[in-house]
Phi, psi and omega in degrees: 000134182288148174299146182291129174292163175236150181226155184275135176278104180053230178254017180283184177259018182265122172253117187246150175293147184292348172236137180226153185256131176262171185240359185288118179058039180239286190296333178282000176249005187247153165296135187300315181297323177295321180295318178298315180297321181293318180294320176301318180295321180297313181294321178298328180279350178115359176294127180232004180237127180236126176268119185230054181298152173271111189255001177290132181239151178305135180085354179253159176300146180297146182240138185231017185297327178289325177293319177297319177303318179301316179294324179298314182295323177294315181294327180283347179056045178267119181301143183300330182282003179259001180211161178246148181242132175247124181248155177261141172236134187256129180299328180302331182263009180280117182224209184299329180269008179069211181273351190302317178301317177299313183296315180297325176294319178295319178296318179297311183293323183274345177075032177229161186262336183225134172268115180298326181217138169237141181243123177283132179293178183308143180272099182245002179250144177250010181251017179246125178281132179299328178300321181293323179295314180299314181297318182294316182291323177294328176293320177295323177293317180296330179279356179079019182266338176222157180252327180203163181216161179207193184225162180243113174056045172268162176287155178298323181296317179290326176295316179299320179296318176302317181294323178293318179298314181298318180297319180295330181269353180072030179237168180286132177265193179295139184252344190204149173240127171277114186236142171297122181211122182202179176305325183267332184243103185229345193301321183284303181295332181268000183276170183293319182301314178285331177302323178293321177295316181297325179294339179269002179103358175291152186231174185228149165243118180285133178226170181054038190285341179252004182051050178068019181103349182298316181285354173267000178106355179268092187277359176230065183296142182270335184271167179294139178244155180293180181300163184238073180303131179083354179061044185254007183299323179298319178294321178296320178298319179295331183275351187302320181297323178294322177296317178300320181291318177299317179299319179300318180295331179273355181073035182219185179263159177296322179298316180296320178297317181296318178292317181300321179304316183296331182287351180276350179281124186295336181267355181279111182271338178201140178256125183267129176217161175251147177220131177244005175220142179305326180296324177295317178301311182299318180297315182291322179300328182287355179298329180298315180292328179296319178298317180296323183286317186269324183099140184298315183297318180293319179299315181295324179294319183295328183259003180308319182296346185260012178287102190274331186258015177297125178075002180253317182257135179294124180300341178296332182094174187292000000 
């Protein structure tokens, strides 16, 4: 297996592995020793970016997967300078003290002092000024608490506005968007509005690439899955058998094919996935070699029929 390539996040100084590991519904479902062995294998293969968001919400049962991740990294004895951490910040919790209370809580739970990257959650409030977000994040960067920042599933228009505000203030703006991108969900990252941003050097992190396991062939996933923009999950489920068959013809797995597809997007600097078994990690890591063997253009052509949100979801984004 080839070493994982690295790509630059926007105009920041972060070089990230083309595959990154998430923590949502993963480490809290694993045997601890297995998780330590899996993380060691991931780092040995070249993975250097870990998403460790704090996912506990008021009124919901407490979640500890990020705390477990911290213990895993200590047990694995991986030096902090050998990996990057991406944390989530939620707009819902942005108040008079800005993001700092959230960030300090994430640092405490994750056991690190600096978030190399922070990703702002979905924009669901209309009472927050974008100028305030830019100012707060630039302050966190100046304080040495974050190195770069981006957004999760924002519209291209709002991202452009953030970048304009940052440019006017002479500070670093958003460098990356975490976007749902998969064989079934392509309309936003492949559309013209984001295409213009990408042409300016803005970058993407592909997420939800397996649709909760559906595109890996598991059409009845037991765990929680993310939102379903456009209501196309049923169509994606119907296409799962076709994805499995294309993968069979290529001599690979459906999961590997799904991950490989995301690597064909020129603006995608890293694909985020979760793994709760070492075999899943190994399968996903091999997606890089699959792209090299088959070719990006051929891969995209083979899965074209399974594009479920074409003409359904506005390419501008939410």
